[in-house]
N, CA, C and O atoms as CSV, one atom per row, in Angstrom:
chain,resi,resn,atom,element,x,y,z
A,1,MET,N,N,0.552,6.276,-25.847
A,1,MET,CA,C,0.607,5.112,-25.090
A,1,MET,C,C,-0.372,4.038,-25.198
A,1,MET,O,O,-1.536,4.369,-24.972
A,2,ASN,N,N,-0.136,2.775,-25.508
A,2,ASN,CA,C,-1.212,1.881,-25.756
A,2,ASN,C,C,-1.528,1.044,-24.459
A,2,ASN,O,O,-0.616,0.664,-23.724
A,3,ILE,N,N,-2.599,0.823,-24.255
A,3,ILE,CA,C,-3.114,0.295,-23.090
A,3,ILE,C,C,-2.178,-1.265,-22.884
A,3,ILE,O,O,-1.641,-1.544,-21.812
A,4,LYS,N,N,-2.121,-2.108,-24.025
A,4,LYS,CA,C,-1.424,-3.047,-23.801
A,4,LYS,C,C,0.053,-2.998,-23.367
A,4,LYS,O,O,0.667,-3.970,-22.927
A,5,GLU,N,N,0.587,-1.685,-23.550
A,5,GLU,CA,C,2.113,-1.547,-23.031
A,5,GLU,C,C,2.124,-1.425,-21.540
A,5,GLU,O,O,3.044,-1.877,-20.858
A,6,THR,N,N,1.065,-0.793,-21.037
A,6,THR,CA,C,0.921,-0.600,-19.560
A,6,THR,C,C,0.537,-1.953,-18.942
A,6,THR,O,O,1.012,-2.311,-17.863
A,7,ASP,N,N,-0.154,-2.547,-19.502
A,7,ASP,CA,C,-0.643,-3.800,-18.810
A,7,ASP,C,C,0.678,-4.770,-18.706
A,7,ASP,O,O,1.054,-5.349,-17.687
A,8,SER,N,N,1.342,-4.814,-20.103
A,8,SER,CA,C,2.534,-5.702,-20.091
A,8,SER,C,C,3.502,-5.230,-19.058
A,8,SER,O,O,3.950,-6.117,-18.332
A,9,GLY,N,N,3.901,-4.056,-18.853
A,9,GLY,CA,C,4.757,-3.667,-17.751
A,9,GLY,C,C,4.178,-4.018,-16.416
A,9,GLY,O,O,4.942,-4.563,-15.620
A,10,LYS,N,N,2.943,-3.789,-16.050
A,10,LYS,CA,C,2.261,-4.056,-14.804
A,10,LYS,C,C,2.520,-5.621,-14.617
A,10,LYS,O,O,2.855,-5.997,-13.494
A,11,ASN,N,N,2.380,-6.611,-15.700
A,11,ASN,CA,C,2.451,-7.954,-15.284
A,11,ASN,C,C,3.686,-8.369,-15.227
A,11,ASN,O,O,3.892,-9.339,-14.498
A,12,ARG,N,N,4.691,-7.846,-15.868
A,12,ARG,CA,C,6.172,-7.977,-15.761
A,12,ARG,C,C,6.584,-7.447,-14.254
A,12,ARG,O,O,7.423,-8.111,-13.646
A,13,PHE,N,N,6.147,-6.531,-13.768
A,13,PHE,CA,C,6.529,-6.118,-12.385
A,13,PHE,C,C,6.032,-7.014,-11.349
A,13,PHE,O,O,6.715,-7.349,-10.382
A,14,LEU,N,N,4.585,-7.480,-11.604
A,14,LEU,CA,C,3.975,-8.394,-10.737
A,14,LEU,C,C,4.497,-9.793,-10.907
A,14,LEU,O,O,4.401,-10.580,-9.965
A,15,GLY,N,N,5.006,-10.129,-11.964
A,15,GLY,CA,C,5.613,-11.396,-12.204
A,15,GLY,C,C,6.889,-11.620,-11.640
A,15,GLY,O,O,7.319,-12.721,-11.296
A,16,GLY,N,N,7.528,-10.453,-11.550
A,16,GLY,CA,C,9.025,-10.492,-10.811
A,16,GLY,C,C,8.931,-10.257,-9.389
A,16,GLY,O,O,9.710,-10.848,-8.641
A,17,THR,N,N,8.013,-9.415,-8.906
A,17,THR,CA,C,7.994,-9.096,-7.520
A,17,THR,C,C,7.256,-9.988,-6.650
A,17,THR,O,O,7.680,-10.180,-5.510
A,18,LEU,N,N,6.117,-10.599,-7.089
A,18,LEU,CA,C,5.573,-11.601,-6.293
A,18,LEU,C,C,6.318,-13.014,-5.958
A,18,LEU,O,O,6.173,-13.550,-4.859
A,19,PRO,N,N,7.029,-13.507,-6.863
A,19,PRO,CA,C,7.657,-14.700,-6.468
A,19,PRO,C,C,8.931,-14.260,-5.397
A,19,PRO,O,O,9.329,-15.012,-4.507
A,20,LEU,N,N,9.419,-13.062,-5.629
A,20,LEU,CA,C,10.443,-12.669,-4.590
A,20,LEU,C,C,9.728,-12.439,-3.343
A,20,LEU,O,O,10.217,-12.877,-2.302
A,21,LEU,N,N,8.576,-11.773,-3.328
A,21,LEU,CA,C,7.942,-11.572,-2.042
A,21,LEU,C,C,7.554,-12.887,-1.257
A,21,LEU,O,O,7.551,-12.993,-0.031
A,22,GLY,N,N,7.253,-13.790,-2.095
A,22,GLY,CA,C,6.641,-15.119,-1.605
A,22,GLY,C,C,8.073,-15.881,-0.926
A,22,GLY,O,O,8.025,-16.546,0.109
A,23,ALA,N,N,9.177,-15.674,-1.621
A,23,ALA,CA,C,10.505,-16.405,-1.262
A,23,ALA,C,C,10.754,-15.723,0.009
A,23,ALA,O,O,11.006,-16.500,0.930
A,24,ILE,N,N,10.752,-14.528,0.293
A,24,ILE,CA,C,11.118,-13.644,1.458
A,24,ILE,C,C,10.113,-14.096,2.461
A,24,ILE,O,O,10.537,-14.428,3.568
A,25,PHE,N,N,8.926,-14.147,2.234
A,25,PHE,CA,C,7.944,-14.626,3.347
A,25,PHE,C,C,8.107,-16.048,3.894
A,25,PHE,O,O,7.909,-16.371,5.065
A,26,MET,N,N,8.497,-16.865,2.886
A,26,MET,CA,C,8.776,-18.330,3.221
A,26,MET,C,C,10.031,-18.539,4.174
A,26,MET,O,O,10.135,-19.407,5.039
A,27,ALA,N,N,10.985,-17.540,3.828
A,27,ALA,CA,C,12.281,-17.661,4.620
A,27,ALA,C,C,11.852,-17.179,6.113
A,27,ALA,O,O,12.093,-17.817,7.138
A,28,ILE,N,N,11.278,-16.131,6.054
A,28,ILE,CA,C,10.964,-15.413,7.445
A,28,ILE,C,C,10.016,-16.505,8.352
A,28,ILE,O,O,10.098,-16.731,9.559
A,29,ALA,N,N,9.118,-17.087,7.379
A,29,ALA,CA,C,8.104,-18.086,8.231
A,29,ALA,C,C,8.980,-19.338,8.777
A,29,ALA,O,O,8.766,-19.839,9.881
A,30,SER,N,N,9.839,-19.723,8.023
A,30,SER,CA,C,10.932,-20.893,8.243
A,30,SER,C,C,11.648,-20.505,9.540
A,30,SER,O,O,11.627,-21.285,10.492
A,31,VAL,N,N,12.308,-19.280,9.613
A,31,VAL,CA,C,13.078,-18.824,10.738
A,31,VAL,C,C,12.164,-18.752,12.005
A,31,VAL,O,O,12.604,-19.288,13.022
A,32,VAL,N,N,11.038,-18.197,12.050
A,32,VAL,CA,C,10.064,-18.080,13.045
A,32,VAL,C,C,9.769,-19.536,13.539
A,32,VAL,O,O,9.831,-19.806,14.738
A,33,TYR,N,N,9.429,-20.520,12.542
A,33,TYR,CA,C,9.000,-21.895,12.907
A,33,TYR,C,C,10.187,-22.448,13.711
A,33,TYR,O,O,10.044,-22.955,14.824
A,34,ILE,N,N,11.423,-22.316,13.056
A,34,ILE,CA,C,12.663,-22.959,13.924
A,34,ILE,C,C,12.811,-22.514,15.357
A,34,ILE,O,O,13.000,-23.239,16.334
A,35,MET,N,N,12.695,-21.199,15.322
A,35,MET,CA,C,12.836,-20.516,16.601
A,35,MET,C,C,11.695,-21.079,17.639
A,35,MET,O,O,11.971,-21.542,18.746
A,36,TYR,N,N,10.471,-20.975,17.144
A,36,TYR,CA,C,9.381,-21.561,18.038
A,36,TYR,C,C,9.579,-23.104,18.529
A,36,TYR,O,O,9.366,-23.464,19.687
A,37,LYS,N,N,9.964,-23.857,17.605
A,37,LYS,CA,C,10.160,-25.183,17.944
A,37,LYS,C,C,11.342,-25.409,18.786
A,37,LYS,O,O,11.361,-26.346,19.583
A,38,SER,N,N,12.311,-24.613,18.654
A,38,SER,CA,C,13.616,-24.666,19.429
A,38,SER,C,C,13.066,-24.127,21.080
A,38,SER,O,O,13.520,-24.634,22.106
A,39,TRP,N,N,12.150,-23.159,21.076
A,39,TRP,CA,C,11.755,-22.655,22.327
A,39,TRP,C,C,10.970,-23.646,23.026
A,39,TRP,O,O,11.126,-23.924,24.215
A,40,SER,N,N,10.067,-24.204,22.205
A,40,SER,CA,C,9.162,-25.404,22.744
A,40,SER,C,C,9.850,-26.499,23.299
A,40,SER,O,O,9.543,-26.915,24.416
A,41,ASN,N,N,10.821,-27.047,22.579
A,41,ASN,CA,C,11.803,-28.149,22.893
A,41,ASN,C,C,12.523,-27.872,24.336
A,41,ASN,O,O,12.550,-28.697,25.250
A,42,LYS,N,N,13.013,-26.764,24.372
A,42,LYS,CA,C,13.748,-26.270,25.585
A,42,LYS,C,C,12.774,-26.123,26.749
A,42,LYS,O,O,13.052,-26.505,27.885
A,43,ALA,N,N,11.597,-25.540,26.405
A,43,ALA,CA,C,10.581,-25.646,27.596
A,43,ALA,C,C,10.270,-26.971,28.212
A,43,ALA,O,O,10.238,-27.217,29.418
A,44,TYR,N,N,10.039,-27.812,27.195
A,44,TYR,CA,C,9.646,-29.366,27.398
A,44,TYR,C,C,10.928,-29.903,28.104
A,44,TYR,O,O,10.750,-30.567,29.125
A,45,ALA,N,N,12.018,-29.716,27.732
A,45,ALA,CA,C,13.144,-30.370,28.455
A,45,ALA,C,C,13.187,-29.846,29.942
A,45,ALA,O,O,13.256,-30.642,30.879
A,46,GLU,N,N,13.146,-28.562,30.115
A,46,GLU,CA,C,13.157,-27.881,31.361
A,46,GLU,C,C,11.991,-28.360,32.360
A,46,GLU,O,O,12.218,-28.496,33.562
A,47,LYS,N,N,10.843,-28.586,31.843
A,47,LYS,CA,C,9.774,-29.061,32.583
A,47,LYS,C,C,10.252,-30.540,33.014
A,47,LYS,O,O,10.072,-30.826,34.198
A,48,TRP,N,N,10.806,-31.449,32.227
A,48,TRP,CA,C,10.842,-32.929,32.651
A,48,TRP,C,C,12.410,-32.958,33.153
A,48,TRP,O,O,12.824,-34.060,33.512
A,49,LYS,N,N,13.152,-32.047,33.199
A,49,LYS,CA,C,14.587,-32.387,33.727
A,49,LYS,C,C,14.653,-32.946,35.140
A,49,LYS,O,O,15.463,-33.855,35.321
A,50,ASP,N,N,13.937,-32.544,36.142
A,50,ASP,CA,C,13.848,-33.203,37.243
A,50,ASP,C,C,13.661,-34.594,37.343
A,50,ASP,O,O,14.356,-35.181,38.173
A,51,TYR,N,N,12.821,-35.273,36.632
A,51,TYR,CA,C,12.544,-36.629,36.460
A,51,TYR,C,C,13.406,-37.423,35.908
A,51,TYR,O,O,13.197,-38.634,35.986
A,52,ASP,N,N,14.558,-36.941,35.231
A,52,ASP,CA,C,15.654,-37.498,34.499
A,52,ASP,C,C,16.365,-38.416,35.502
A,52,ASP,O,O,16.713,-39.540,35.139
A,53,GLU,N,N,16.592,-37.983,36.741
A,53,GLU,CA,C,17.527,-38.624,37.598
A,53,GLU,C,C,16.725,-39.691,38.512
A,53,GLU,O,O,17.329,-40.433,39.287
A,54,CYS,N,N,15.439,-39.710,38.376
A,54,CYS,CA,C,14.548,-40.755,39.263
A,54,CYS,C,C,14.315,-41.987,38.662
A,54,CYS,O,O,13.613,-42.834,39.213
A,55,GLY,N,N,14.916,-42.186,37.428
A,55,GLY,CA,C,14.773,-43.561,36.702
A,55,GLY,C,C,13.508,-43.851,35.971
A,55,GLY,O,O,13.412,-44.967,35.461
A,56,ILE,N,N,12.525,-43.010,35.848
A,56,ILE,CA,C,11.547,-43.244,35.137
A,56,ILE,C,C,11.761,-43.029,33.510
A,56,ILE,O,O,10.832,-43.242,32.732
């Protein structure tokens, strides 16, 4: 077995795996961000809901 053959296989594996892992990471990060923003907006609305009726 030649050294270049093993390097080529390793590069092909990394070239196919890293973009996939990056895409999965970005998808998970996006879902976490959306959940955090939703929770934050809900907490903000809950904090100020008593003042909605006073006309401010």
